[in-house]
C-alpha positions in Angstrom: -0.1 37.3 7.9 3.0 36.0 9.9 4.4 34.8 6.9 5.7 37.9 5.5 6.6 38.9 8.9 8.6 35.7 9.1 9.9 36.3 5.7 10.5 40.0 5.9 12.3 39.0 9.4 14.8 36.7 7.5 15.5 39.1 4.8 16.6 42.2 7.0 19.4 40.3 8.6 20.7 40.6 5.3 20.1 43.9 4.7 22.6 47.0 5.9 21.1 48.5 9.5 21.2 52.0 7.5 19.1 50.4 5.0 17.1 48.1 6.4 14.2 49.6 7.9 13.2 51.7 4.0 13.7 48.4 2.0 11.8 45.9 4.4 9.1 48.8 4.3 9.2 48.5 0.4 9.4 45.0 0.4 6.2 45.0 2.7 4.4 47.0 0.8 5.2 44.7 -2.9 3.9 41.8 -1.1 0.8 43.1 -0.3 -0.1 44.2 -3.4 0.0 41.5 -4.8 -2.2 39.8 -2.3 -5.9 39.5 -2.9 -7.3 36.9 -1.0 -4.6 37.0 2.1 -5.0 33.1 2.2 -1.5 31.4 3.1 -1.3 29.7 -0.4 -1.7 32.8 -2.0 1.4 34.6 0.6 3.2 31.4 -0.4 2.9 31.2 -3.8 4.6 34.9 -3.9 7.2 34.3 -1.5 8.4 31.8 -3.6 8.1 33.5 -6.3 10.3 36.4 -4.6 13.1 33.8 -3.7 15.1 32.9 -0.6 15.6 36.2 2.0 19.4 36.6 1.2 18.8 36.8 -2.9 16.6 38.9 -2.2 18.4 41.0 -0.1 21.3 40.5 -2.2 19.4 42.7 -4.9 19.6 45.7 -2.4 23.3 45.7 -1.8 25.7 48.1 -3.3 28.5 45.8 -2.3 30.1 43.1 -3.8 30.9 39.9 -2.0 34.3 38.3 -2.0 32.7 35.1 -2.2 29.4 34.6 -5.1 26.0 33.6 -3.4 26.3 30.0 -4.7 29.3 29.4 -3.1 27.8 30.9 0.3 26.2 27.7 1.6 29.2 25.6 1.3 31.3 27.7 3.0 28.8 28.2 5.5 28.3 24.5 6.0 32.1 24.1 6.1 32.5 26.9 9.3 29.5 25.4 11.0 31.2 21.9 11.2 35.3 23.8 11.8 33.2 25.3 14.6 31.6 22.2 16.3 34.2 19.6 15.8 37.7 20.9 15.8 37.0 22.7 19.2 35.9 19.1 20.1 39.0 17.5 18.6 41.5 20.4 20.3 40.2 19.5 23.8 40.6 15.8 23.5 44.3 16.2 21.8 45.3 18.8 24.9 43.7 16.2 27.4 45.8 13.2 25.8 48.8 15.4 26.2 48.0 17.0 29.8 47.6 12.6 30.5 50.7 11.6 28.7 52.5 14.4 30.7 51.6 14.1 33.8 51.3 11.3 36.5 50.3 13.2 40.0 46.6 14.4 38.8 43.0 14.7 39.9 40.0 16.1 38.4 40.6 19.8 39.0 44.0 19.8 37.7 42.7 18.7 34.4 39.4 21.0 34.4 42.0 24.1 35.3 44.4 22.6 32.5 41.8 22.3 29.5 40.1 26.1 30.5 44.2 27.4 30.4 43.6 25.8 26.6 40.2 27.8 26.0 41.9 31.1 24.8 44.7 29.3 22.3 41.3 26.6 21.2 39.3 29.8 20.4 42.5 31.3 18.8 43.3 28.4 16.6 39.9 27.8 15.2 39.3 31.4 14.4 42.4 31.4 12.4 41.5 28.1 11.0 38.6 29.7 9.5 40.2 32.6 8.4 42.7 30.0 6.3 39.5 28.6 5.0 37.7 31.6 4.0 41.1 32.3 1.9 41.0 29.2 0.3 37.0 29.4 -1.0 37.8 33.1 -2.1 41.1 32.0 -3.8 38.8 28.8 -5.7 36.9 31.5 -6.8 39.3 33.8 -7.5 41.3 31.4 -10.2 38.9 28.3 -10.7 35.5 30.0 -11.0 33.6 27.0 -10.4 29.8 27.0 -12.1 27.4 25.6 -9.1 23.6 25.6 -10.4 21.3 26.2 -7.5 18.5 27.3 -9.9 17.2 23.3 -9.2 16.9 24.0 -5.2 13.4 25.2 -4.7 12.5 27.9 -2.2 9.9 27.3 0.9 8.5 29.7 2.9 7.4 27.3 5.5 11.5 26.0 6.1 12.2 29.2 7.3 13.0 29.6 11.1 10.1 31.3 13.3 11.0 34.6 14.1 12.8 34.0 18.0 11.0 36.0 20.9 12.2 38.6 22.6 13.8 35.6 25.5 15.1 33.2 22.8 16.9 36.4 21.1 20.9 36.2 20.2 22.7 38.7 18.4 26.1 36.8 17.2 27.6 40.0 17.4 26.6 40.4 20.9 27.7 36.5 21.7 31.4 37.2 19.9 31.9 40.1 21.9 30.7 38.3 25.3 33.2 35.3 23.9 36.2 37.7 23.8 35.9 39.2 27.0 35.1 36.1 28.6 38.2 34.3 27.2 40.5 37.2 28.0 38.8 37.3 31.8 39.9 33.4 31.5 43.4 33.9 30.5 44.1 36.8 32.8 42.6 35.2 35.9 44.5 31.9 35.3 47.4 32.6 33.3 48.3 36.3 34.3 46.4 36.8 37.7 50.4 38.8 38.8 48.4 41.7 36.4 45.7 42.1 39.0 48.5 43.9 41.5 49.4 47.2 42.4 52.5 48.6 40.8 54.8 50.9 42.9 58.5 51.9 42.0 59.0 49.2 39.7 57.6 46.4 41.9 53.9 44.4 41.7 52.2 43.4 44.9 49.4 41.2 44.3 45.7 42.6 45.0 43.8 39.2 45.8 45.0 36.7 48.4 44.5 33.0 49.0 40.5 33.2 49.6 40.0 34.3 45.9 42.1 31.4 44.7 40.2 29.2 46.4 36.9 30.7 44.9 38.5 30.4 41.7 37.8 27.2 40.2 34.0 27.8 40.2 34.7 31.5 38.8 36.0 29.6 35.8 33.2 26.7 35.9 31.0 29.9 35.4 32.8 31.7 32.4 33.5 28.1 30.8 29.8 27.4 31.0 29.5 31.5 29.4 31.6 30.9 26.4 29.9 27.7 25.8 26.5 29.2 26.0 28.1 32.0 23.6 29.6 29.8 21.0 26.2 28.0 20.7 24.3 31.0 20.4 26.5 32.5 17.4 26.3 29.4 16.1 22.4 29.2 16.1 21.9 32.9 16.3 19.3 32.4 18.8 18.5 30.9 22.2 16.6 27.6 22.7 14.3 26.5 25.8 17.4 24.3 27.1 20.2 27.1 26.5 18.1 29.4 28.3 17.4 27.4 31.2 21.2 26.9 31.9 21.8 30.3 31.2 19.4 31.2 33.8 21.0 28.9 36.3 24.2 29.8 35.2 23.4 33.8 36.5 21.9 32.0 40.2 25.2 30.7 40.4 27.4 33.5 39.5 24.9 35.3 42.2 26.5 33.1 44.4 29.8 33.5 44.1 29.8 36.9 44.1 28.4 36.0 47.2 31.3 34.0 48.3 33.5 36.8 47.4 32.2 39.9 49.1 31.6 37.5 52.4 35.3 36.2 52.0 38.0 38.8 52.3 39.5 38.4 48.9 42.2 41.2 49.1 45.7 41.5 50.3 45.6 42.6 53.9 49.0 43.7 54.1 48.8 46.1 50.9 45.5 47.2 51.8 46.6 48.4 55.4 50.1 49.3 54.3 48.3 52.2 51.6 45.5 52.8 54.3 43.3 51.6 51.4 40.2 50.4 54.2 37.3 51.8 52.9 38.1 49.9 49.7 37.6 46.9 50.6 33.9 48.1 52.3 32.6 49.3 48.9 33.5 46.4 47.3 31.6 44.4 49.2 29.1 46.7 49.1 28.9 46.5 45.3 29.3 42.5 44.9 26.4 41.9 47.2 24.3 44.9 45.5 25.2 43.1 42.1 24.4 39.6 43.5 20.7 40.7 44.3 20.4 42.5 40.9 21.4 39.2 39.6 19.2 37.5 41.2 15.7 39.4 40.8 16.9 40.3 37.2 17.2 36.3 37.2 13.6 35.5 38.6 11.9 38.3 36.6 13.5 36.5 33.1 12.2 32.8 34.8 8.9 34.4 35.3 9.0 35.4 31.2 10.2 31.9 30.2 7.2 30.4 31.9 4.9 33.0 30.7 5.9 32.6 26.9 5.8 28.2 27.6 2.3 29.1 28.6 1.4 31.4 25.6 2.8 28.6 23.2 0.7 25.8 24.9 -2.3 27.3 24.6 -1.6 28.3 20.8 -0.9 24.7 20.0 -4.2 23.5 21.7 
């Protein structure tokens, strides 16, 4: 009955969370009431008759979408193209602008400049996506195009399989991580002065040159995280490659934490002047603990990944 579970999983993605469990139970009961021989062909025929999961879910949603379901595949395709193509174009344009306006630079300068542009690129892409959505809403309201999708048959075999827990990715979680990563990247590289102690209208930087030496590694790690979250947001799941890169990045984060713990990254003048000697020690212990915890968690995830690959290999045999 994996076909039924897979079908219900995709229906659930389009249902409101408060009603999801109840509706899926009702649909499952409805499907099984029609099953007689429990053969895959019979189940496929039932699911084909029910239609695409999105269409089934729309029958249970009380709220009316701003766009008709006939336009949803088109706008979804356009947005996916924008999310893939626009960041590449904007990065390329910014790279050309940097090369034209600067004569003396090295690879690290180029990388740092492009990282600085990431928050602006993300905001530009989101603005373009919003404008495209508004255009489609206006087209629907004033032109009301008629699109016949009845000739497109639904095949349950074409639905993606349910991702295992290790490959699961939430679009909301990816979006939140994307916003957090971009904010941290912006603060560390553009508004580093915000990380300071403020006293009587003046600010004293909290971090020193040792932190600046580690900063390129932090930038690389955050940039990898941003790329992964964009990919997971687009795919709504993790793949073997993206999961492997994610695990490598976790080890990279642990190494950065160890670097930060073993180097004096704080302004010693500030620390001694305010008698805050205990604070660096607490942070050092916390960084080491966090690094060890990340390594342990990563090792566990690697073992889970290898076991899932072994199970997949056994099932294929």
